[in-house]
VOBA-1610 file (N, C-alpha, C; in pm, whole numbers, padded with zeros to 5 digits, always signed):
BEGIN
Met-04026+00401+00929Met-03887+00437+00954Met-03804+00396+00832Ser-03725+00488+00779Ser-03641+00458+00664Ser-03511+00392+00709Gln-03450+00324+00616Gln-03324+00256+00645Gln-03214+00360+00665Pro-03117+00331+00749Pro-03006+00426+00768Pro-02919+00432+00644Tyr-02854+00542+00625Tyr-02759+00558+00516Tyr-02619+00529+00566Tyr-02542+00467+00481Tyr-02400+00446+00506Tyr-02326+00525+00400Val-02211+00574+00433Val-02130+00646+00335Val-02006+00563+00307Leu-01989+00530+00181Leu-01873+00454+00137Leu-01784+00549+00059Glu-01658+00559+00097Glu-01564+00645+00027Glu-01460+00557-00040Ile-01445+00574-00170Ile-01349+00497-00247Ile-01244+00593-00300Lys-01117+00564-00271Lys-01007+00648-00317Lys-00930+00576-00427Asp-00894+00652-00530Asp-00812+00594-00635Asp-00664+00608-00599Ala-00577+00560-00686Ala-00433+00561-00658Ala-00379+00702-00638Ala-00443+00801-00699Ala-00399+00941-00687Ala-00454+01008-00561Gly-00539+00936-00488Gly-00596+00991-00365Gly-00727+01064-00384Gln-00779+01065-00507Gln-00909+01127-00534Gln-01018+01036-00478Ala-01113+01095-00408Ala-01216+01016-00340Ala-01353+01036-00404Glu-01429+00928-00409Glu-01570+00931-00448Glu-01649+00884-00328Arg-01755+00956-00295Arg-01840+00918-00182Arg-01973+00867-00235His-02020+00757-00175His-02146+00696-00215His-02232+00678-00090Glu-02354+00730-00095Glu-02449+00706+00014Glu-02524+00577-00018Val-02523+00485+00076Val-02583+00353+00055Val-02701+00338+00150Ser-02817+00306+00095Ser-02935+00290+00179Ser-02990+00148+00174Glu-02922+00059+00103Glu-02964-00081+00095Glu-02870-00165+00181Pro-02920-00279+00232Pro-02833-00362+00316Pro-02718-00426+00239Gly-02734-00440+00107Gly-02628-00500+00028Gly-02616-00431-00106Val-02493-00408-00150Val-02466-00348-00281Val-02348-00420-00345Met-02346-00415-00479Met-02237-00476-00555Met-02146-00367-00607Leu-02015-00389-00598Leu-01914-00299-00655Leu-01855-00366-00777Gly-01829-00289-00880Gly-01765-00344-00998Gly-01767-00247-01114Arg-01722-00294-01231Arg-01716-00208-01349Arg-01841-00217-01435Ser-01925-00318-01416Ser-02041-00339-01501Ser-02159-00251-01460Thr-02211-00175-01556Thr-02328-00092-01527Thr-02453-00178-01511Lys-02449-00302-01557Lys-02564-00393-01545Lys-02562-00472-01414Arg-02446-00496-01357Arg-02435-00583-01239Arg-02403-00509-01109Ala-02340-00393-01118Ala-02293-00323-00998Ala-02375-00197-00973Gln-02405-00173-00846Gln-02472-00049-00807Gln-02371+00064-00785Ile-02250+00028-00745Ile-02143+00126-00727Ile-02034+00091-00827Leu-02010+00185-00920Leu-01914+00160-01026Leu-01773+00194-00982Val-01680+00106-01022Val-01538+00123-00991Val-01464+00133-01124Asn-01394+00243-01145Asn-01320+00263-01268Asn-01177+00217-01248Asp-01159+00085-01254Asp-01027+00026-01233Asp-01019-00100-01318Ala-00921-00106-01408Ala-00908-00220-01498Ala-00886-00352-01423Lys-00838-00346-01299Lys-00816-00468-01220Lys-00945-00521-01158Ala-01051-00438-01155Ala-01179-00481-01098Ala-01261-00553-01204Ser-01334-00654-01163Ser-01420-00726-01256Ser-01555-00656-01266Gly-01641-00709-01353Gly-01772-00649-01373Gly-01854-00645-01246Ala-01856-00755-01175Ala-01919-00763-01042Ala-01809-00812-00950His-01741-00721-00885His-01617-00754-00815His-01638-00799-00671Ala-01719-00725-00595Ala-01739-00757-00454Ala-01876-00711-00407Glu-01933-00787-00315Glu-02060-00748-00254Glu-02032-00694-00114Leu-02091-00580-00085Leu-02083-00522+00049Leu-02217-00544+00115Arg-02216-00598+00236Arg-02341-00621+00309Arg-02325-00564+00449Phe-02421-00477+00486Phe-02420-00415+00618Phe-02520-00487+00707Gln-02473-00540+00818Gln-02559-00613+00911Gln-02516-00581+01053Gly-02611-00535+01134Gly-02583-00508+01274Gly-02471-00407+01294Gly-02463-00308+01205Gly-02361-00206+01218Gly-02222-00249+01174Lys-02212-00369+01113Lys-02082-00419+01067Lys-02087-00440+00916Leu-01972-00431+00855Leu-01959-00447+00711Leu-01898-00583+00679Ala-01963-00658+00591Ala-01908-00784+00541Ala-01880-00766+00392Val-01761-00806+00348Val-01723-00795+00208Val-01703-00936+00154Thr-01771-00966+00043Thr-01758-01096-00022Thr-01706-01075-00163Glu-01593-01135-00196Glu-01540-01125-00331Glu-01627-01207-00425Val-01665-01147-00535Val-01745-01217-00636Val-01660-01236-00760Met-01596-01129-00805Met-01505-01128-00920Met-01562-01200-01041Tyr-01672-01148-01093Tyr-01739-01204-01210Tyr-01696-01130-01335Asn-01637-01201-01429Asn-01603-01145-01559Asn-01671-01229-01665Pro-01770-01173-01735Pro-01836-01252-01839Pro-01740-01275-01956Pro-01763-01382-02032Pro-01676-01408-02147Pro-01692-01298-02251Ala-01586-01267-02320Ala-01590-01166-02425Ala-01620-01233-02559Phe-01711-01174-02634Phe-01746-01225-02766Phe-01714-01118-02869Gly-01662-01157-02980Gly-01628-01061-03085Gly-01493-00998-03060Val-01466-00894-03134Val-01338-00826-03124Val-01355-00692-03058
//
């Protein structure tokens, strides 16, 4: 039996929506292509901003807000 899919819809300030099908119990949202499975194009979001975890049909959101130090110019 495969895991159920969840659909996450993220809307930007203009109301444009992106839909993401999620088949894992936990995913990371953020701007980093190395740390996040779902990318968020928002300067206010950190590289690894929040973890979404689906358990028992409920969604738990944990703020992570990881911003690595910047090196160079």
